[in-house]
N, C-alpha and C positions, 0 to 999 in steps of 0.2 A: 101873784102870790102875797098871802097875806103876811104881816109884817113876823107875827107869831110863827106862820109856817115857815117863814125864811131865818129867823134863829133856832129854829129847831131843825132845819138841816144842816145850819152852821154848825150848830155845836154837836149834832151827831156825827160829821165829819171830826171833828177835834176830836172829840172821845175815842173814833175809830184809829186815828192818828196815834193817840197817846199810848193806847191798847196793841199798837203795831200791827193792826188788822189793815191798815191804809194799802192799796196794791204801789210799791214802791219797785225801784231796781237798785241793788245796793252794787256799786263799782269802786275800781281802784282810779288813783293819779297814774296816767302813764309813767310820767318823771318822777312819781314817789309813789311806790307800790303800800305804801307803808301808812297811807293816806285814803282812807275809806269815804264813799259818802254815798248816799242815800238820796235817790231824786224819786220827786211825788209827783203827780200829772198837776199841772195849774188848774185853777178855775177859770171859768169866761172872763171874770174882772181882772185877775193876774195875766192873763194873756195879752187883753187889750192894752194894760199897762206898760206891758215890754214892749208891743207894737208902738204906743205912745210915744215911749224915750227912743226907739229908733227912730221914728219920725221926727223928731225935735233934733237929730244930731243935722248939723249944716254941716253938709258935705255937695258936692257938685253932683249935676244932672248926667251921669257918666258913668262908664264900669267900677272906676274909681271909688266915686261915690257912692255907688251899690254895694260895693264891697265894705265899705265902712258902716253902713246903715245895717249891712246884714250880720256883722259881728256885734256890733253895736245892741241888735234884737237877742240873739245868741247869749250873750253876760247877760242881758235884763231877764232872760228865761231864766238861765242857772241861777239868777239871783234867788229869784221866787219859788224855784224846785229844788236846788241842793239844800239838804235837811241832815242835820248832826244825826248819827245811828241810834244813839239813845233814846232821844225824842224826836219823834218826826215832824211836832209842833216847832221845834227850834231851826231856825235858820242855820245855815252854815256856814254863809257868809253875810256881813251885817252890811255890806253897801256894796256899789256896783265896782267902785274903785278894787275891791280885795278880788272880784272876779277878773279884772282886768292884770291883776299881777299874776296870774296863771300863765303858766307857757300854752304857746297856742295850741300845741297840739293836746295839752289837757282840757282845752275849751272846744276843742272839733272831737275830743272822744265823748266828753261827758255828754253833750248834744247829741253827739249819733244814739247814745245809752238812753237818752230823754225820748226823741225820734221812735225810734224802737218799741219801747213803753209802751208810748200814747199809739203808736199802730197795733200794737199786738192788743192791745184795750178796745180800740176803736177801729178797726180794718177798714169800716168805709170809708172813712176820713181822709183815706188816703187811696181809694179804691181808683182803678186807671180802668177807662172804657179800652173796647177792641181795638179802637182808630189812635188812643192812646199807645198801646202796644207794638201798635204796627210802624207808628212813629219813631218808638224808642227804639225798635230793632233798627232800624235806618240810621239813627243816630249812631248807635253803638257801633255799626260797622263802618262808619267815618270817622272813627277814635283813632287818633295817633297817640301811641300808649306813652313812645317817648317825649311828648310834650307834654304832659300833664305832673303835675309838681304842686308841693304843699299838701292842702285839705283834698283835692281833685286827689290825688295820688293815694293819699291816706283813705279816703272813701273807696275807690277803684280796686285797692286791696281786701278789704275789709269785705265788698260783695263778692270778690271771687275765694277768699278763705271760705265765708258762709255757705256758698253753693258747694262747693269741691265735693262733700259730702254726699250731697245731692245726686253727681253726675256720678259719683262712683256706685251708688244705691240703682241708680237708673241701669249702668251699663251691667249688674249683676242680678238684680231681682226685676227685669223688663216685663212687663205686662205680655198677654201672648199676642197682642196686635203688633208689640213695637219688640217684642224679641228679637225676630230673624232680621229685622232691617238692624238692628244693635249688634248681631252676631254678624252679617254680611258685611259691616263698615268698622268693625272691633279695631283691626288692623289701623284705620284711617284717623278713627277716634283717638287711639292712642297717639299715635305720630302728631296728630292736631293739638294734644292735650302738652305734649312734651313741645310743640313749638312754641304754643301760649306761653307756657314756665321760662325756657329760654326768651322769650320776648319780653317778659316781665323783668327779669334778671335785670339782660343785657341794660335797659333801656330806664333801669333804676336810677333817682338821681342820686348823685353824691350827697 
């Protein structure tokens, strides 16, 4: 790509953002719903900068070190992605320290919204093969819900809440090929659903 073409692409993106036409997601901070933030997709260079920032973190080569670098990457992504509602070209945070001042569940929420936005715009980036799905189902069956805490518990709750409408629709409007099976097992389905709800509630961390 020539320098002239590159500058044209960059200028076009900035102009779209000034006009509010850039793809973005607007969300609130769980700890303070009055604060609303716009999240925009990162450019490749911004994402690489976020990775480099996390890679420079001095942490051990163990689970704790991995978590430290993971959190650092989240914060760096949000530094570049979070924008002012009034002008998407203006960053919401001035530096990484300001991102670090957020509550942990605020960071988790913003990062989840960012990932959902990217996945919706580029589903192939997060596509799973049939083999991946089979592995995922095996892991799902081995999950100990009572042991989930923090970010894992939050993510599990969001996932279950997000698929709840799909489960109800499947029960109510199943296709002809599955409707009979759903009707035959309706009592079992409702019982399993109720048991899952009871498990989630009883195992919710204090």
